[in-house]
C-alpha positions in Angstrom: 0.3 0.0 0.2 0.7 3.6 0.3 3.1 2.8 3.7 4.7 6.3 3.7 2.4 8.4 2.8 -0.2 7.3 5.9 -1.6 10.7 7.4 -0.9 12.5 4.0 -4.1 14.4 2.7 -5.3 13.3 -0.5 -4.4 15.8 -3.6 -1.7 17.3 -1.5 1.9 17.5 -2.6 3.6 14.9 -0.9 5.9 17.3 0.9 3.0 18.5 2.5 3.3 17.7 6.5 -0.4 16.9 6.5 -3.7 18.5 7.1 -3.8 22.6 8.6 -4.5 23.6 11.7 -8.0 24.0 12.3 -8.7 21.2 9.3 -11.5 18.9 9.5 -10.8 15.3 7.5 -11.8 11.7 7.1 -9.5 9.1 6.9 -9.6 6.8 4.4 -9.6 2.9 5.2 -8.8 -0.3 2.9 -8.2 0.0 -0.7 -5.8 1.7 -2.8 -5.5 5.2 -0.5 -5.7 3.3 2.3 -3.9 5.4 5.3 -4.8 9.0 3.4 -6.8 11.8 5.0 -9.4 13.2 2.9 -9.8 17.1 4.0 -13.6 17.6 4.5 -13.5 20.9 6.1 -16.6 22.7 5.3 -19.0 19.9 3.8 -22.5 19.6 5.1 -23.7 16.4 6.5 -25.5 15.4 3.6 -22.0 15.6 1.4 -20.2 13.3 4.1 -23.1 10.9 4.0 -22.9 10.9 0.1 -19.4 9.4 0.2 -16.8 10.0 -3.0 -15.1 8.7 -6.0 -11.6 9.6 -5.9 -9.5 9.8 -8.9 -6.4 7.4 -8.5 -4.0 5.7 -10.6 -3.5 2.6 -7.8 -6.6 1.5 -8.0 -8.6 -1.4 -10.0 -8.5 0.5 -12.8 -5.6 2.8 -13.4 -6.9 6.7 -14.2 -10.0 5.2 -12.2 -11.9 6.2 -9.4 -12.2 4.3 -5.9 -15.2 4.9 -3.9 -15.7 5.4 -0.1 -18.4 5.5 1.9 -18.8 6.5 5.9 -19.5 3.2 7.7 -23.7 2.9 8.4 -24.0 4.2 12.2 -20.3 5.2 12.9 -20.7 9.3 13.5 -19.2 12.1 12.2 -17.7 14.8 14.8 -17.2 17.9 14.3 -14.6 20.2 14.4 -10.9 20.4 13.5 -8.5 16.8 13.0 -10.0 13.2 11.8 -13.7 13.4 12.3 -14.4 10.1 11.1 -13.3 7.4 8.2 -14.4 7.0 4.6 -14.3 3.1 3.9 -13.1 1.6 0.4 -16.4 0.2 -1.3 -14.9 -0.3 -4.2 -13.8 0.7 -7.6 -16.7 1.6 -10.2 
């Protein structure tokens, strides 16, 4: 997997030390982006509930997407830091 990228923010430069102060993130669990953080700062609850399709070269289909969704019944905290987890649900 990504090993050395654990704790890095998806879409940010690999030299970026992680989420900025006061930012809210979701941890990506499983799949090709396991261990990365997704910046969800400012997302509405409905947007978090919808999950995401993230572009990645590491998935089943290079240049495709990896789907991540919150676990049903697992609450997402408010405020800065890692607020919730999005779990890998497959490649479309």
